C-alpha positions in Angstrom: 15.1 168.3 181.2 12.9 165.9 183.2 12.7 163.4 180.3 16.2 163.7 179.1 18.4 160.6 179.5 22.1 160.5 179.1 23.4 157.8 176.6 26.6 156.1 177.6 28.4 152.8 176.7 28.5 151.6 180.3 25.4 150.8 182.2 25.0 152.3 185.7 25.4 149.7 188.4 24.3 150.2 192.1 24.8 147.7 195.0 21.9 147.4 197.4 21.6 145.3 200.6 18.6 144.1 202.6 18.4 142.3 206.0 15.4 140.2 206.8 14.0 139.4 210.3 14.8 136.2 212.1 12.5 133.2 211.2 10.2 132.3 214.0 9.3 128.6 214.5 5.6 127.6 214.5 4.4 126.5 217.9 3.2 122.8 218.1 -0.5 122.2 217.6 -2.3 121.5 220.8 -3.9 118.0 221.3 -7.6 118.0 220.4 -9.7 116.9 223.4 -13.4 116.8 222.6 -15.7 118.2 225.2 -17.4 115.7 227.5 -21.1 114.9 227.0 -23.4 113.0 229.3 -22.7 111.9 232.9 -19.9 109.7 234.2 -21.1 106.3 235.7 -18.9 103.8 237.5 -19.4 100.1 238.5 -17.5 98.1 241.1 -16.6 94.5 240.1 -14.9 92.3 242.6 -12.3 89.7 241.8 -13.8 86.4 240.6 -17.2 87.8 239.8 -17.0 87.8 235.9 -15.0 84.6 235.0 -12.2 82.3 236.1 -9.3 82.4 233.7 -7.9 78.9 234.4 -11.3 77.4 233.8 -12.4 79.5 230.8 -9.0 79.2 228.9 -8.9 75.4 228.8 -11.5 74.8 226.0 -9.9 77.6 224.0 -6.4 75.9 224.3 -7.9 72.5 223.4 -9.4 74.0 220.2 -6.2 75.8 219.2 -4.0 72.7 219.8 -6.5 70.4 218.0 -6.7 72.7 215.0 -2.9 73.0 214.8 -2.4 69.2 215.0 -5.1 68.6 212.4 -3.6 71.2 210.1 -0.2 69.6 210.5 -1.6 66.2 209.7 -3.4 67.5 206.6 -0.2 69.1 205.4 1.8 65.9 205.9 -0.8 63.9 204.0 -0.9 66.5 201.2 2.9 66.3 200.9 2.8 62.5 200.7 0.0 62.7 198.1 1.9 65.2 196.1 5.0 63.0 196.2 2.9 60.0 195.0 1.4 62.1 192.2 4.9 63.3 191.1 6.1 59.7 191.1 3.1 58.6 189.0 3.6 61.6 186.7 7.3 60.7 186.2 6.4 57.1 185.5 3.7 58.2 183.0 6.1 60.6 181.3 8.7 57.9 180.9 6.1 55.5 179.5 4.8 58.1 177.2 8.2 59.1 176.0 9.0 55.4 175.3 5.7 55.0 173.4 6.4 58.2 171.4 9.9 57.0 170.5 8.4 53.6 169.4 5.7 55.4 167.4 8.3 57.7 165.7 10.4 54.6 164.9 7.4 52.8 163.4 6.5 56.0 161.4 10.0 56.4 160.1 10.1 52.7 159.1 6.7 53.0 157.4 8.0 56.2 155.6 11.1 54.4 154.4 8.9 51.5 153.2 6.6 53.9 151.3 9.6 55.8 149.8 11.2 52.6 148.7 7.9 51.4 147.2 7.5 54.7 145.3 11.1 54.6 144.1 10.6 51.0 142.9 7.4 52.0 141.1 9.0 55.0 139.5 12.0 52.9 138.4 9.7 50.3 136.9 7.6 53.0 135.1 10.8 54.6 133.7 12.0 51.2 132.6 8.7 50.5 130.8 8.8 54.0 129.3 12.3 53.5 128.0 11.3 50.2 126.6 8.3 51.7 124.9 10.4 54.6 123.5 13.1 52.2 122.3 10.5 50.1 120.5 8.9 53.2 118.9 12.4 54.5 117.8 13.2 51.1 116.3 9.9 51.0 114.5 10.2 54.6 113.3 13.8 54.0 112.1 12.7 50.9 110.2 9.8 52.8 108.7 12.0 55.8 107.8 14.6 53.7 106.2 12.0 51.9 104.1 10.3 55.2 103.2 13.5 57.1 102.5 15.0 54.3 100.4 13.2 55.7 97.3 12.7 59.3 98.5 16.3 60.4 98.8 17.2 59.9 95.1 14.0 61.6 94.0 14.6 64.5 96.4 18.2 65.0 95.1 16.9 64.9 91.5 14.2 67.5 92.3 16.7 69.8 94.1 19.1 69.5 91.2 16.4 70.3 88.7 15.2 73.2 90.9 18.7 74.7 91.0 19.7 74.1 94.6 22.8 72.2 93.4 24.6 74.4 90.9 28.0 75.2 89.5 29.4 78.2 91.5 31.2 79.6 88.4 28.1 79.4 86.3 26.0 80.9 89.1 28.5 83.7 89.6 28.4 84.5 85.9 24.6 84.5 85.9 24.2 86.6 89.1 27.2 89.0 88.9 28.7 89.2 85.4 25.6 89.1 83.1 23.6 91.8 85.1 26.6 94.1 85.1 27.1 93.5 81.3 23.4 94.2 80.6 23.5 97.3 82.7 26.6 98.6 80.8 25.0 97.7 77.4 21.8 99.6 78.4 23.8 102.6 79.5 25.8 102.6 76.2 22.6 102.3 74.1 20.9 105.1 76.1 23.9 107.4 75.5 23.8 106.5 71.8 20.0 107.1 71.6 20.5 110.4 73.5 23.2 111.5 71.0 21.0 110.6 68.0 18.1 112.4 69.5 20.1 115.5 70.2 21.6 115.4 66.6 18.1 115.0 65.1 16.8 117.9 67.2 19.7 120.1 66.2 19.3 119.2 62.5 15.6 119.9 62.7 16.2 123.3 64.3 18.8 124.3 61.7 16.6 123.2 58.8 13.6 125.2 60.3 15.8 128.3 60.7 17.1 128.0 57.1 13.6 127.5 55.8 12.4 130.6 57.6 15.4 132.5 56.2 14.6 131.4 52.6 10.9 132.1 53.0 11.3 135.7 54.4 14.3 136.9 52.2 12.5 137.3 48.8 9.5 139.0 50.4 11.7 141.7 51.8 13.4 142.3 48.4 10.1 142.7 46.7 8.9 145.3 49.2 12.0 147.4 48.7 11.9 147.4 44.9 8.9 149.8 44.3 10.6 152.5 46.3 13.2 153.2 43.5 10.5 154.4 40.9 12.0 152.7 37.8 11.2 153.6 34.3 8.6 151.7 32.4 10.9 150.4 29.8 13.6 149.2 32.2 11.3 147.8 34.9 11.4 144.2 33.7 15.1 143.9 33.3 15.8 145.7 36.6 13.4 143.4 38.4 15.0 140.4 36.8 18.5 141.7 37.6 17.5 142.5 41.2 15.9 139.1 41.6 19.1 137.5 40.2 21.2 139.7 42.4 19.0 138.8 45.4 19.2 135.1 44.6 22.9 135.1 44.2 23.7 136.3 47.8 21.1 133.8 49.1 22.8 131.0 47.3 26.1 132.1 48.5 24.8 132.4 52.0 23.4 128.9 51.6 26.7 127.6 50.4 28.6 129.4 53.2 26.2 128.7 56.0 25.5 125.0 55.3 29.0 123.7 56.3 28.9 125.9 59.4 25.5 124.5 60.4 26.8 121.0 59.8 30.0 121.6 61.8 28.2 123.2 64.8 25.9 120.2 65.5 28.8 117.8 65.1 30.8 119.7 67.6 27.8 120.0 70.0 27.1 116.2 69.6 30.8 115.3 70.2 30.7 117.5 73.4 27.6 115.8 74.6 29.0 112.4 74.0 32.2 113.3 75.9 30.1 114.5 78.8 28.0 111.3 78.8 31.2 109.1 78.7 
């Protein structure tokens, strides 16, 4: 319970008053009087024993008055001297200003003379330069006319021979029409060559297949004949009949297959030509 503290929203407030004692003024500091040392001695002087004021003050006054008058005279002389110096200075300044103005006028005049001289020199040099350029141009023109009198016809002839002067229609035909025509002709020839090549390859393929068929067919018939065990007397006629019978279908197959083989390449070639077109 000794350390418990109540928590509240409002802080406890207490009013306390205190009365101080009256302020006492400090007493004034007493005057410091040092203690006496030694012995007191006194001397009695009578009037007129030390000096006479009227007699002793006269030289002092004379010195003071003399110094004052002398200082005043020096100041007056200094003022007069300063006035004379100022007058001389003003006169010197006026003379100097006049001389400076004259010097500036002379310098300006000299500058104008020099500028005019330089301008005249530049003008004269420009005139000489123009005369020289005019003379050179006249000489160059005369030389060019004399040199180009025979050069221009030869130049035009060379340009005409080199092809710089040409007929626009002829040049258009040479540069536009003929290359296009040659390109179209080359493409047409390439398509024809391609068709012929394809036709030749197809014909070669068909011929090779037919040759393989003709070469393998009789061999298969001969291998099948011994399996029937024919009689000795009828062996030769049967073999002959079998060979004839075997040859007849082959001939018929050749007759029937040959038009088909010829029709198929022609159809294939026409299809290729249509695609290339």
